[in-house]
N, C-alpha and C positions, 0 to 999 in steps of 0.2 A: 785370265788364265784359269783353266779348270782345276778342280781339287786335286786330281791325280798328278798333274804337272806341278802344282804348288807343293805337294807332299814330296815329290821327287826332288825338287829344288832344295827343300829343307834337308832332306836326307843326304843329298850330295854335299851340301855345305858341312853337315855334321861329320860325315866321313872324312872330308878334307881336314877339318879341325883336328882330327885324331890321326892324321897322316896315313889314311887308307891308301892302298896302292892298287894300281891297275883297275880303277873304278870304271865300270861299264854300265850302260843302261840299254836294255832291250825292250823295245815297244812290242808287246805281244797281243795288242788289241785285235789284230786281224787273224791270229792263229789260236787263240785260247780265250775261254771265259774266266780263267782263274783270276786275272788281274789285268790292269792296263800296262804296267811296267814292271820289269824285273830290274833290280839294282844289284850288281855283283861287285864285291870288293874283297881285297886281300889284306891280311895283317901278318906280321912277322912271327907272332907267338900268341898263345892263348890269352895272355893278359891284354895285349893290344886288341885282339878280336873282341874280347868282352868290353873293353873301354869304348871301342867304336860302336858297339851295339848299345851300350848304356847311353852314349851321347846322342845317337839317333833317336832312341826312345824319349830322352829328355827334351830334345828340340821339337820333335813332332808333338809330344805331349803339351808343351807350352802353346802350340798352335791349335790345340784342341783335337788332335788326331791320336787316337788310342789304339795300341797294338791289340789285335784280336788274339794272337797266339805267338809265343816264342818257343822255338824248338832248338835243342842242342846247346843251350847256354852253359851248362856245367862242364861239358867236355870241351867246348869252345874250339872244336875243329871246323865245324860248319854250323853257324847260327842262322836260322831262318826266322824272319820277322814278318808276320802277315798283317798288313794294314788294309786288306780288302782291295783297294785300288792299286796299291803297290805291294810288292814283296821284296824285302831286302835280304840278300844272302851275303853273310860275312864269313869268309873262309881263312883258315891258315893256308899258306901257299901250296903245300903239298896236296892237301885235300882238294883244293880248287882245281889243280891239274888233273887229279884222279877223276873227279866227277864231271868236269868239262861241260858246265851248263851252256856255255856259249855255243858249243857244237850241237848239243841236244836241241837248243832253241834257235838254231840258225835260220829258221823260217821267219823269225821275228826281225824287226828292223833295228839295227844298232844305231844308237843316238849318241850325241856328244853332250857334255855338260852345258855347253853354250846354248843348246836347244831349250834349256830350262831357265835362262836368265830373264 
């Protein structure tokens, strides 16, 4: 399994551990040079969004993958975690609906968690 897929698998497991909701993966390899995969997840409140982010960072860090940049942590409405090959977006539900990344990146291929087992 390539590094981006392995990172995605770890991030998905970490989000599930913290009860992330409506978790989606979009394969953007053919439509962008930003990353290979976008992972999008929702939390119910800012505390859960931060806990999800902290757990992703901890689990990927244990695997030797370090976040290049984290944006939005303090407000916790939309936290973006840039790992190079993957970008993790963790939203409060209302903000996710407002920004609608799935629509913006609809040219990418939506994948299932099972694709990363």
